[in-house]
N, C-alpha and C positions, 0 to 999 in steps of 0.2 A: 643641774647644768642644762643649758638650753641646746637640743638637737635640731637642725633644721628638717622640716617635713620632705619626703621624697615622693609624695603623690603628684600625679599629672592630672589636671582637671579639664573637663568638658567645657564646651562655650554655649551650651544651651541655656537662656535665660528666660526668667519669667518675674513678673512684678507683683507686688501686693502692698497693701498699706497697713501700718501698725504704729500706734502712738503717734499718729499724725506726720510719720516720717515715710517717705518712699524707701522701700527696702529693695534691695537686689539680691536674688539668690541664684545659684546654678545646680544643675545635677551633676555630681560627682562620678567621675570612674573609679574612685578609689575609696568610697564610703563615706567620707566626710565633705560637707559642702563648703568648707573653708579651710584655708592654709592655717589660720590661726583664729583664736576667738579669745576677745579680752572679756571677761566674764564677771558680771555683778559689780561693777565699778560705778562711781558717781562720774557720769559723762559730762563734761562742761565744753561747751563750744561758744566763745564769745561772739563769733559772727551771728548765729541765729538766736543766741540767748538760751539754747538747751542747757538744762541742768538737771538730771535725772538719773536714777539706776537703771543701767541698760546694759546689753551685751552688744559688743562691736565684733563684726565678722569680716575678716581680711582675706582677700584673694587676689593673687598675682600684683602684690605690692599696693593694692588700693583698698580702700574701706568699701565693702560690698553690701553690708547690711549694719543696720543699727536698730535693735528690736528690744522690746520688753520681754519677749519669749525667748525660749532655749535655741541656741544655735549650736550647729556640730562642727567642730574644728578638729583637724588632725593634731593640732596642738592648743592647749587652753591655758590662758594666764589667769589665775584667780586674781582678781582686783577688788575683791570685797573689802569695804573700808578704805579704798584709795581712791584719789582723783585720777580720772582719764581724761587728758587735755591734749589739744594738738601740740605737737613738737615746737619747742622754742626756737624762734628764728631772729638770730644775732647779726644785726646789719654792720657791726663794727668789731670785727675778730682778726686780731693779728696772730702770728705764730701758726700759719697754716702747715703744721707739721703733724706727724703721727702722734707725738706726744701730746701736742696741744688738742687734737681732735679727740683724744681720749678724754682729756679734761672736760672739754665741750659736753661729750655725751653723758657723762657722769654727773652734769650740771643741768641736764635735760634738754641740751641743744641738739637739734636734728639738722638745721642749716646755719651754717656759720660763713659770713660773708666779709672780705676785706675790702671795705669801701671807703675808707678814709685815705690812707696812703696809696693804695692799688699797688699796680705793677707797672714797670716800665715797657713790658712785652707781654700782652694778654696771650698770645698764641703759645709762647714758651711756657708760660705760667700754667695753662691748662693742659698742655701736654705733658708735662711733670707730674701731673696727677691723674693720668689716664688710667683706666682699669679699676676705679672706684676708691673711695675712702670710707673712713668709718662713718662721717656724716656727709651731708650734701655740702658743696662747697663753690665759691663764686667770687670774682674780684672786678673792680674798677680798673679802668686805665688811669695811672697816676700822673698828675701834672708834675709832681717833684722828679720822678724818675724819666719821664720822656723829655723834660726840660734839660735835664743833667745830660741825656744822649745827644739832644740838639746842639748843647754847647760843648760836647767833647769830653765831659767830665768821666773819669774812671770810677767814681763812686756815684752810683745812681740814687742813693738814699740821701736822708737829710743831714747827712754829715759832709756831703760834698763840698768843694771849694765853690762850686758855681751857684750854690743857694744863696750866696751873698752878692753875686754880680748881676748887673742889669743885662738883659739879652738884647742882641742886636735885631734889626727887623728880619734879617733872614733867619736868625735863630728863632724867633717867635713863629714865624711861618712854617719853620720845620716842626716846631713843637706842635702846631696846630695840625700839621699833616700826620704826626704820629699818634696823636689823640684820634683822629678819625680812623686811622689804621686799627688802633686797639679795639674801637667799638665795632669795626667791621669783622674783628676776630671773636666777638662775642662778650667782651667786657660789658658789664651791667651798671656803667655809670661811669663818671669823671671824678677822681678823687683829688682833692685840693689840701695842700698844707701850708698856708701862707704864713702861719707863724714860723714855719722852717724855712721859708724861702724870701727873706727881707729884700733880696734883689730883685724880686718879681713886683713890678708896679702894679697897682690896681687897675690900670689901663690893660696890661697883659692879662690880668685874671678876668676881666670883663670879656675881653675877646675870647678866651678859652670858656667863659661861661656861654658866649653866644654859639660856640660850637656844640656844646652839650645841648643847648635849646634847638638849634638847627636839627640835631638828630633825635631829639624828643626824649632825652635822658636826664636824670636828676644829676646836679653837681653836690658832691658831699665833701663838706669843708670843715677842718681844722683852722679856723681863722685866727688873725692876729689882732691884738691889741684892745681887749675888753670891750667896753661899749662903745668906744669910737671905732675899733675894727669892726664891730657888729654893724654899726650904721653904715660904714663904707661897703661893707660886704653885701648888706641888704640892697642899698643903692646900686651897685654893680650888677647885682642879680635882676633887680627891677629893670635896669636899662637893657640888659640882654634878654629880658623875659624868660628867665630859665626856672625850672624847679629846682629849689635849693633844700638841702638838707645839712643842719648846723650840728656836727658832732658834739657829744658831751658838753651839754650846757653847764653842767656842775663844775667842769675845770675851766671852761672858758668864761662863765660868768663869775665865778669866785665869790668875793664878798659882795658883788652887785648883782647876785643872782635874782632878785627879785625885779630890778630894773631890767636886766637881761631878757628875762621871760616876758616882761611887759611889752618890750620892743617887738618880740616875736609875735606876740598875740596881735598888736596893732598893725603888724604887716599882714598877718592872717584876716584881720577884719577888713583890711584895704582890698581883699581878694587875691593876695599874692600866695603863690604854691610854696609856702615856708613851712619846715617841720623840724624837730628837734629830738634830742635823745638825753639820757642820763644814766650813769650807772652808780651803785649804792655804796661807794667808798669815799673816804674823806682824803685820800691821797691819790696822786697821779703818778705816772711812770713815763719816761721817755729816755732818749740816748744823750748821754752826758756830752757828747761832741756836737749836738745840734746847736743851731744859731740862736736858740732860745737863751743859751748861757754864754753868749759872747762877752757880755759885760760883767762876767764873774769876778773878775779881779778888782772890781769897785764895791763889792758886797762888803757889808758888815758882817762880824763872825757870826751873829745869831742866825743869819740866813742860811749860813752853810750847814748848820746842824739840822736844819729841816730836811736835809737830803740824806738818803739811805741808800748805800751801795748794794745792789741786789746780789752779788756774788757773795758777800760775807754777811750781810745784814749790819753793818756798821754804820753809825752816824759820821758824817763828814766834817772836815775842817778845811782851813783854806790849803793847808799842805797836801792832804789826801784828794781834795776835789782836783786841784792842778794835776797831780799825779795820774789820776784816773781819766782825767780828760785827754790826757796824752795816750793814755792805753786804750780806752774806748770801751763802752758797755752801757748798762742800763742804771738809771737812779730812780728811787721812789721819793716824791715830793710831798711831804707832810704840810698841813696848814690850814685845810678847810674844817670848818666846824660841822658838828652834826646837823645843826640847825640850816646851813648852807645844803648840805646833802638832801635833808628831809624836803626843803622846799623844793629842789630839782626833782626828786623821783616822784614826788606826790602832785606836781603840777599836772593839769589835765593836758597839757602841750606834750608831755614827753613819753617817748618811745622807750623801753628797756633795751640798752645796748652795752655790752661789756667793756669795749676798748681792750679787751683782754689778749694776752698772749702767754708769755712764761715768767713767773718770778714775781707777779702781783697777784693778790689774792682774787682780783676781779677776773683773772683768767680761769679760775677754778670754780669761784662761787657766787658770781652775779645774780643768778636766776634764783637758786636756792635762798640767798639771802633775802630777796625781795619777798619771796613766799614765806620764809620763816621769820624775819625781823619785822618787815612792815606789814605784812598781811596778819599773820597769827599773833605775834608778841605786841605789836604796838596798835595794831587795828587802824592804821593810818591810810591803807589801801585796803579796798575790798577785794575779795578773790576775783570775781569776774573781771572787774577793772585791770587787776594785775596781769591777770593771763591775757587780756586783750592787748595790752601793751607789750607783751612777749610773743603774740602769735598773728593776730589778723592785722593789726595795726602796721608792723613791719612788713607784712606779706602785701598788703595795700599800697604801701609806699612804692613797690617795685612792679607790680603786676601788669600796669599798663604797658611797660616796655619789656618785661621779662615774662613771656607766657607760662613758663614753669611754676611761677608763683601763684598761678591762678588756681593750682591744686594743693597749695601749702597753707599752713596755719588754721586748718579747719579740721572739723571731724564732721563729714557728711558724705553720703554715697557718691562715689566717684572721685573723692579727694584721695591724695596719696596718702598712705598709712604711715605718716610721719607721727608719732604719737609718743607722749610722755605720761608715764603713770607714777605718781608720787603720793607719798603719805603727809597729808597737810598738818598732821600733829606732830611729825618729827623732822621735816625738811628743814634744813639749815645749812648755810655755809660752815667750813671748817678750816679753810686757807687763812693765813694770816700774814703779816708783812714779813716775818722770818722764815715761814714755811708756806710759800704761796702755791704750793702743787698739792695740798691736802684737799681729797676728793669731797664733794658735798655729801651730806646725810639725807635719807629720806627719798632719794631718786631711785624708784625700785625697778622700773623697767622703761626701757628707751627702744622704740622701733624706728627704724628708717626704712622707707618704702617697703614696709612690711616684715622686715627682718629685724629681730631683737639684736641691738647692740651692747645694751646693758640688760641683764637677766638677774633678778633678785639681788640688784645693788651692785653686780660685778660686771666688768667688761667681759664681752663674749668675744673670744679669740678667734681669729681665721676668717671674719666675716668684713666685706667691705661694700655694702650696699649703697653707699653714699654716691650721689651723682653729680655731674657738673651742672651748675645753673649759669646758663648764658642767655644773653639778650637776643632779640629776634634779629633777623638780618635787615639791614637799612637797604 
C-alpha cells in the first residue's frame, strides 16, 4: 500500500546533463533527493520522441529529473518491464463525480475535462469541486445550459422544453452574455450540442461561435445531421473564424465515417483550425428524453431493439421505450460496425477521447482498450502514435488558452508529474455493455501532480491531488 512521504525538501538547485536530457536535482534536508522515483521503466514521451529505459525523479509535484543513472527517492516505484507515459488527457469526460473519477484513474486518465455539454454555470461547477479531486478536472461553458437559463427553462440539460424552441433576440443576447460570464469564470471553452437543441438556428450557433472566437477559445460541438450537419457546422465556424473541435467522429459520422473525416481533412488543408476525436466502441449512449428521439413513435420495431436500457441491460421495444422516455434515464445505442470504429480510431485526424460517464464501457475502459486492442492485439496503431493521441495532442489543443496545460501531457523536466505506468503486455478494458464499470487491467500506477492515486492497480484512498484546470483571464 502506498504511504505518502513526509520529508520537507530544500530549494538549492544545480543542473547537469545526462543522456542528452537536462536534469534538475536538489539537495534534500531529509536524505533523499526526490519525493518519489519511478525506477527502471520504459519512459515514452510523444512530444520529444523519447523512448528509453530511464529513471524519473519527482519533487513537489513536478518531474525534476530524467536519468539513466540511479536516483534517490523517499519512495521508489519499480517500473521494470512497464511503460512510463504522460498521464492520459481526456477532452470529453462526463460524470464529473467521485465514482467517475475513480474509473478514470484506473483507466490511466490524470486529467478529465467536460468540454462537450459543459456547464450552465462555471463558477458553481468549480466551487463544488474545490479542495481537490482524484484527477485534474475542468469544464466548458455549455450553450445548451446557458440557453436554457436565458429562456427560463427549469431543466438546464438536453431534456429541457426550450431545446426545441427558437430563441428570441433578447434571449440570444442573454445567452451570449452568459457565455462570456462563464469564460470569465475560468471555463476552458464553449460546449455545444446542436444535435440536442433543434430549436437553435445555425445563425444563433454562428453568433455563439463568434463569441468563442472573440475570446480566443475553442468551440467543442456535438453537431447535428451527419454530413449535411458537418457542412453547415464547418461553414458557420469558418464565417465566425472560430477554433472548432468536433466531438466523437465515430458517433457523428456513423456509416459515412470516411466521408466525414475527409471533409474535416479538407477543412484542415484549407488552413482552418478544426480537430476531432473518437472513442473505441461501436455503441453510443445518451439520455432517452433528448430531442434526438423526438420521432421515436415513427420507428420500425427493429430500430427499438438497438437501444439498451442502462439500468437493467434490457433491449427495448416500442412499449418499453415509451415507458422509459417518460421516466428518464440513459440508453446505449448499438449499430456501428467494427470497420466504422476502426476507421475512426486509426485516422490520423483523431484524438482519443472517451465521451465517458457511468453505464457505458467507454467510461471505464477507453484508454486501456486502445492500448490493448488496437496497439497490442491488432497492431493497427503504433504505441507512440496511440500515446500521442492520449497525451500531447489533446494537451496542445488547449494550451494556447489554458496555461495549466503547458505542463500536462509530457514527461520532461519541469512538467507536472501526471504519469501513467502500465503493462503493455496485459493492459486491456474489462467493462462491457452489461457491466459498464469494471475497471481496466494493466494500469499499474497513476500519479496526479506527483501523488499516486493508483498504486499496484488499486485506488489509493484518502488522496485528492487533482487540481482545477481553468482558462486564463480575459
